[in-house]
N, C-alpha and C positions, 0 to 999 in steps of 0.2 A: 133092193138097193135104193131105188128111187124113194120108196116109202121111208126108209131109214134116214135118207138125206133130208127129206121134208120135215121129219120129226125133229132132227137135230137143228135145222134152220129155225123152226118154230120155237124151240127151246131157247136158242140164242137170241132171237128177236124178243121173246118174253123177258129174258134177263136184261136186255138192253132197255126195254121200256120201263122195267122196274127201277133200274139204276137211274134213268133219266128222271123218273118221278121222285125218287129219293133225293137226287141232287137238287131238284127244284124245291122240295120241302126244306132241306137244310139251308138253302139260300134264303128262304122265307124266315127261317129261324134266326139266321145270322142278321138279316136286315132288321128284324124286330128288336133283337137284343142290342145291336149297335146303335139303333136310332131311338128306341123307346125303353131300353132296359133300366131297371131300377136297382140293380145290384150294387152299383158304385155308391149311390146315395144311401142305400141301406147300410153299407159298410161304414160310411161316414157316421151315421146315427149310432151304430153299435160301438164304434171306437170312441167317438167324442162325447156321447151322453152316458155311456156305461164304462168304457175303458177296459182295463185288464180284468180277467174274470177267473181267478183260480177257484177250483172246486171248493164248495162249502162257504164261499164268501158272499157278502151282500150283493156284490156286483154280479156274481154267477146267478143268483136268484133273480136279479133284474133282467139278465140276459134271457132267462127262460121265458119271462113274461113278454119280452121283446120278440123272441123267436115265435111264440105262439101267435101273436098278433100279426107278425110278418107272413106267416103261413096262411092265416085267414085272409089277409089282404091280397095275397097272391092268387086266391081263388081255389085253394085245396077243397076237395069234396068233404074231407073229414080231417080234423086236427085234434090231437090229444097229447097229453103228457104221460110219460112212463116213469114211475117212481124208481129211484135208485139211491142207495146210501153211498156216500163218497167220503174218502179220507179228507181230513181237514189239516192242512199244514200252514203254520204261521211263521212268517219271516221275522218280524220284529226288527229291532235296531241291530246293526252289524257294522263292523269296521275292520280294516286290515292295515297295519302300518309296517312298512319295510324300510330298511336303511339305504334308501336310494336318493336321498337329497344331498345338498352340498356338504362336503366333508363327512359323508356317510350318515347324515342325520336322518332320523325317522320321519317319513311323510306318509300321509294317508293315500292309498292307491285305490283306483276303481276296482270293485270286487262284487261278487254275488255268491251267497251261499247256494249250494246245490239243493234242489227240491227234495223234500222228505228227510233232509239231514237234521241231525241234532247239533245244536250250537255249543257254546261254552256256558250255558245257563246264565248269560249276562256277565260272567266273570272274565277277567283278563287272562288270556293264555299267552305267555311269553316263552318261546322256545327256539332253539337253533333249527336251521333248515338243512336238510340233506337232499340233494338233487339227484334224480335219476332220469334218464331219457325214455325208458320203457320198462315193462315188467321184467324182462330178462335181466336187466341191470339190477333191479331191486332184488331179485331172487339171490343174487350173489352177495348181498349184504347180510351180515349177521344180526341177530336180535340186539346184541350189545351196541352195534353201530346205529341202530334205528331207535332204540328205546328212548322215549321222552321227547323225540324230535318231531318236527313237522316235515313230512315228505313232500317235496315238490316234484310232481310227475310232469316232466317237461316234454310231453309228446306232441309233435306237430301234426296238424291236419295235412294230409298229403296233397300239396298243391300241384303235383305233377299228374294227378289223375283228373281227366276231363270230367268224368261223372262225379260231381260233388257228393252225391248220395252214397256212392261207394266209399268215398273218403270219410264220410260221416260214420258209416257202418264200421270202418276200420278203427276210428279214433274214439268212438263213444264208450267203449269198454273202460277207458280211463276215467270217465265220469261216473260210470255205473258201479264199477267194482273196486276202485282204488282204496276207499276207506277200509273195507273188510280185509283187503290184502295187506295194507299198511298196519292195521290194528293187530293182525296176527303176529306181528313182530314188535308189538307194544309201542307203536307210534302214538304221538299225542294229537295229531291232526294231519290234514292233507290239503295241499294247494295243487290245482291243476291248471295247465295252460288251456284256455277256453277251446271248446270244440268249434272252431271258427275259421272261415276262409278269409276273414277281413284283415286288411293291412291297417288296423286301427287299434285303439285301446279299449274297446267295448267288451266288457265281460259278459259271458253267456251262462245262464242257469240251465236247469233241466233235471230230470229224475236221476237219483242215485239209489243204491240198494245196500242194506246191511245184511250180512249172513247171520244166521242164528247163533253162531258159535263165537263171534268176536264182539268186542266192545264197540259201542256207537261213538265214534270220534267225529269231530266237525270236518266238513269238506267245503272248500270255497274255490271259485274260479277267478282268474285274472285275465285281462285282455292280452293280446299278442305283444303289444309294445312294452307293457310292464313285464311280461314274461321274458322278453328279450333282455331287459335290464337286469332282472333277477338272475337270469342265466349267466350274464357277464359277471355279476357280483359273486356268484357261487364259484365261478372259475378263478377269479382274481383274488379272493380273500380266504383267509383260513376259516373264519366264522361269519355267518350271516344269520341274523335273528329276525323273527317275525313276532308281531304283537297282534293277536286276534281276539276280537270280542264279538259274540253273536248270541242273540236271543231266540233263534229259530228252533221250532219244536213241532212235533205232532200233537194235535188236540182232538183226538178221537175221530168220530165220523159225523156227518151232517146229512140231512135229507135233501135230495135234489131230483132232477128230472131230465130225461131225454125229451126232446120236442119232435113230434112226428106229424107229418102231413101227407096225404095221398090223394091221387085221382084214381077212381075205380076203373078197372079195365072193362071195355065194352064187349069183348068177345071171350076172353079168358081171365076173368077177374080173380080166379084162384091162383094164378101164376103172378108172382110179385117180383118186380125189379126194384131193389133197394139201392139208394145212393145217398151220400151225405158227407158231412165234415164234422169237426168237433167244436162245440160251443164254448168250452172252457179254454183258458189260456194260462200262461204263467202270470205271476203277480208283478210283472214289469212290462213297460211298453203298453201297447193297446191290443195285442193279439190280432194285428191286422192281417199279415200274411199267414200266421199260424194261430187259429185257422178261421179267422173271421171271413177271409176270402172264400174258403170252401163252403162255409155256411150260406153266404149270400148267393153264391153260384148255384147251390142246391135249391134254394128257394126260387131262384130265377127260372129253373127248369119248370117248376109248377106254373109260375106266372106266364111264361112264354107259351106253353102248350094251351093254356086256357085262353090267352089273348088271341091266338091264331085259330082257335076252334078245332084244334087237333085232339081227337078222342083216342087215347092209346088203347090198343086191343088188350093189353095186359095191365094189371094194376101197377102203378108207379108210386113209390113211397120215398119221400125225403126224410132223413133222420138227422137231427142235430144232436150228436152224441155228447154226453157230459162225462168229464173226468178222463179224457184221453191222456192228458199230460202226466198225471202222477198216480195212475191206478187202473185205467181202462175199464172201470166198472160199468160205465154206460154201454160200451160195446158188449160186455159180457151179459148185462141185464137184457139187452135187446135180443141177443142170440138165444138166451134161455127162454124168453117169452115166445120166440118164433118156434122153438122146438116143442115147448109145452102145448102151443096152439096148433101144432102140426101144419104150419104154414109151408107153402111150396115156393121157396125163394129160388128163382132161376138164375139170378145174378146179383152180386153186391159190388158196387162201384164207389170208390172213395176219392175225394179231392182234399188232400192235406199236404200239398207241397208248395204252397204259395200262390199268389195271384199274378204270376208272371205269364208271359206268352206261352200258350200250350204248344207242345212239340210232339205229343203222342199219347198213347195209352199202353200201360203194361198189363199183363195178364198173369194170373196165378191160379193153380188148381184146376185148370181146364183140361178137358180131353182134347186130343189132337184135332178132331173135327170141329170142336167149338172154337179153338184157337184159330184154326184156318178160316172159320166163318168171320171172326172179328177182323183178321188181317185182310179178308176180302173187301172190307169196307174202306180200306186205306185210300183208294182213289177218290172217294167222296170227300175226304178230309184234306186232301192235298191243296185245294184252292185257299185253304185257311191257314196254311203253314204248318199243318199237322201231318207228320210223316213217319214217326217212329212207333212201330207196333211190335218191336222185337224183344223188349225187355220183360223181365219177370217183376211184377209189382202188384201188390194188393193194398193193404192198409192195416193200421193197428186196430181200429175199431171193428172193421169187418172181418178181422182174422178169426174171431170166434165163430162167425158163420162159416168161414173157410174150414174150420175144424169139423164142421158138420157136413162137409162135402159140397158146400155152395161155391161155384166158380166166382173168382174175384177179379176185379180190375182196379187200376189206379190211374188217375189223370197225371200226366207227366209234363209239367211246365218246364220252361228253360231253367236249369238248375244253378246257373253260375252265381247268382246273387243271394240265393235263399239263405245260405249259412253265414252271410254277413249280418243278417237281421234276426235269425232264428233264436228265440228265447232271450231276447235282449230288450233294453229300454228303447232301442232304435226301431222296434217292430211297431210302427205307427202308421196311421192312415195315409199320411203324406208320402210314404214310400211305395204306395200302390198306384199304378198307372191305370186310368179308367179304361183304356182300350184293351190293355192286356187282360185285365180282370174280366171284361165282357167277352173277349175271345175265348177265355176259359169256360165261361158260361155257355157260349155257342157250342164248344166241343162237348161239354157235359150233356146239354139238352139234345144235341144231335145223336149222341150214342144211346142215351136213354130212349129216344124215339125209335131208333132202329131195333133195339132189343125188344121194346114193347110191341113193335109191329111184327117182327119175324121170329121172336123167341131166340133160344140158344141151343 
């Protein structure tokens, strides 16, 4: 009995000492990033000297060069580029006029074509609007009622849901699938209410998809205030007409790259902890929150561990993925390479939810004991305002590794403002707070350190 008690006491004391040591290391990580971190200035450079970076564009090519140098400057043991062919979508000129001016006169309204959509080939499309609030209402319309019209899908982002990412998951199908659903009944085009939490008139772009069996009709998004006015007009008038003109189109593929940097593990170099964000953005704004923030936070992990002389026991690898926004080919290419090379990836961690204050980490594809191990780290993160380890979350780019059985995690920043800026002209450097961005880097670096130290 006495022997058992002493053994239990020794185990508890060892765990206490380990936790105290980890707490001290995380405190050192936090101090270094908050006082000496370079991620905020790196984000400024990315946003202000390169700007938005849609796949296949000259700006995306410049971002690859920037990312490679940033990894090298951070002190990565090895930096390389991984080739990937990406789809090339071109926006061109576009405009939407609605009869919302004085005496129902036509005025140009803020709008954005949805990514990967086909426009009007530069021609003017003038057609009556038919409004529905959801897909169920649309199903009740006949083809005769829809034919030749522009369908306005007036679906609102669920403001009553506290978790805005749940609201996004609920609403995004209207962006993704509306053109194919409308074209099946011979519609001429689609307007959607932007997938946005904002009480503003900022339109949001983002990926859409055509089915193989329907005509490719144009799809555009309008901001919430314009959508409110259009809704009122559709209720109060017999006919409401739209005038749409768009040059957007697909233009084949283009060569590009993932940017990869790593620190080799000191004890288990064959075990790899992958983490990163996506380097591309939409062709509006500056891609600051989505996902410049995730890229500079990932680079900061490398810089911080090197600056503090922390030698991870397992190999840690930062990946700046290309083409998350309109194809996810970078994530697929990385996973294919990892499988081909028979790499042993023990965890994939993604940061792609904005540069806001970190609130937690989500997990996906983990065994119960692995999830319990991650949740056991929660007390170490509480002093930094990070408390939520309960949600399911991975990431688009790392989902390809997840399909191979790799456990996944996602950084969870405060979600309340993200979908005000997401995929808009408003996603610029000035909307990122330097302390919040750095705290996200603290969270990422600390989690990568713990996994590299103790495995999963």
